C-alpha positions as a Python dict, from the first residue, in 0.01 Angstrom:
ca = {
    (1, 'X'): (0, 0, 0),
    (2, 'X'): (-14, 201, -349),
    (3, 'X'): (-328, 354, -185),
    (4, 'X'): (-150, 437, 144),
    (5, 'X'): (162, 652, -80),
    (6, 'X'): (-99, 808, -268),
    (7, 'X'): (-305, 919, 42),
    (8, 'X'): (56, 1057, 174),
    (9, 'X'): (169, 1229, -139),
    (10, 'X'): (-167, 1388, -183),
    (11, 'X'): (-212, 1513, 189),
    (12, 'X'): (144, 1647, 162),
    (13, 'X'): (-20, 1850, -172),
    (14, 'X'): (-337, 1952, -13),
    (15, 'X'): (-200, 2114, 301),
    (16, 'X'): (79, 2299, 160),
    (17, 'X'): (-98, 2563, -70),
    (18, 'X'): (230, 2761, -120),
    (19, 'X'): (347, 2406, -264),
    (20, 'X'): (634, 2176, -144),
    (21, 'X'): (875, 1947, -243),
    (22, 'X'): (786, 1550, -148),
    (23, 'X'): (989, 1264, -161),
    (24, 'X'): (944, 886, -105),
    (25, 'X'): (1197, 648, -41),
    (26, 'X'): (1221, 282, 20),
    (27, 'X'): (1538, 178, 212),
    (28, 'X'): (1643, -184, 439),
    (29, 'X'): (1752, -174, 799),
    (30, 'X'): (1947, -417, 1016),
    (31, 'X'): (1718, -698, 1015),
    (32, 'X'): (1569, -748, 711),
    (33, 'X'): (1313, -441, 780),
    (34, 'X'): (1229, -186, 536),
    (35, 'X'): (1143, 166, 570),
    (36, 'X'): (885, 368, 358),
    (37, 'X'): (956, 715, 413),
    (38, 'X'): (676, 1013, 245),
    (39, 'X'): (826, 1380, 334),
    (40, 'X'): (773, 1698, 219),
    (41, 'X'): (922, 2016, 308),
    (42, 'X'): (632, 2213, 372),
    (43, 'X'): (439, 2366, 684),
    (44, 'X'): (418, 2072, 907),
    (45, 'X'): (195, 2081, 1176),
    (46, 'X'): (196, 2166, 1531),
    (47, 'X'): (289, 1882, 1829),
    (48, 'X'): (-121, 1849, 1932),
    (49, 'X'): (-212, 1721, 1563),
    (50, 'X'): (123, 1502, 1492),
    (51, 'X'): (54, 1352, 1935),
    (52, 'X'): (-328, 1263, 1765),
    (53, 'X'): (-189, 1134, 1417),
    (54, 'X'): (72, 891, 1649),
    (55, 'X'): (-241, 805, 1825),
    (56, 'X'): (-436, 486, 1823),
    (57, 'X'): (-676, 522, 1512),
    (58, 'X'): (-965, 624, 1755),
    (59, 'X'): (-859, 942, 1794),
    (60, 'X'): (-1121, 1254, 1765),
    (61, 'X'): (-846, 1502, 1597),
    (62, 'X'): (-822, 1283, 1255),
    (63, 'X'): (-1157, 1431, 1053),
    (64, 'X'): (-987, 1748, 1036),
    (65, 'X'): (-748, 1574, 840),
    (66, 'X'): (-974, 1413, 661),
    (67, 'X'): (-1000, 1030, 533),
    (68, 'X'): (-655, 1030, 383),
    (69, 'X'): (-414, 988, 681),
    (70, 'X'): (-736, 773, 838),
    (71, 'X'): (-644, 531, 514),
    (72, 'X'): (-347, 510, 572),
    (73, 'X'): (-343, 420, 940),
    (74, 'X'): (-621, 143, 861),
    (75, 'X'): (-385, 25, 632),
    (76, 'X'): (-84, -21, 851),
    (77, 'X'): (-290, -143, 1080),
    (78, 'X'): (-416, -433, 848),
    (79, 'X'): (-102, -553, 752),
    (80, 'X'): (52, -490, 1079),
    (81, 'X'): (313, -211, 970),
    (82, 'X'): (438, 20, 1205),
    (83, 'X'): (402, 360, 1103),
    (84, 'X'): (518, 701, 1233),
    (85, 'X'): (436, 1068, 1206),
    (86, 'X'): (723, 1344, 1268),
    (87, 'X'): (682, 1697, 1204),
    (88, 'X'): (840, 2046, 1247),
    (89, 'X'): (616, 2326, 1254),
    (90, 'X'): (718, 2540, 939),
    (91, 'X'): (995, 2271, 878),
    (92, 'X'): (889, 1925, 747),
    (93, 'X'): (624, 1677, 762),
    (94, 'X'): (734, 1263, 728),
    (95, 'X'): (521, 952, 762),
    (96, 'X'): (768, 633, 802),
    (97, 'X'): (605, 302, 760),
    (98, 'X'): (769, 16, 853),
    (99, 'X'): (745, -360, 717),
}
């Protein structure tokens, strides 16, 4: 889990040359589930990248993002967490991990 969070924060810093604010939060949802959210207010990504990030791990598009997102997805798969990436170009990038 620690490595997952570190990779998400590192990606926010690495993909926003002009800087950004990073927020990490954990909250309980109904039915006892919890959601960990790592988000930034940086440049975000386009719909093509977002679709690839939310696809199964075998996506050919992921190598552009380096190993950070791949590790996040591997950890989520190993522990059976549900993961979702959300973004708006020039607005924000967010990763939600449900467990």
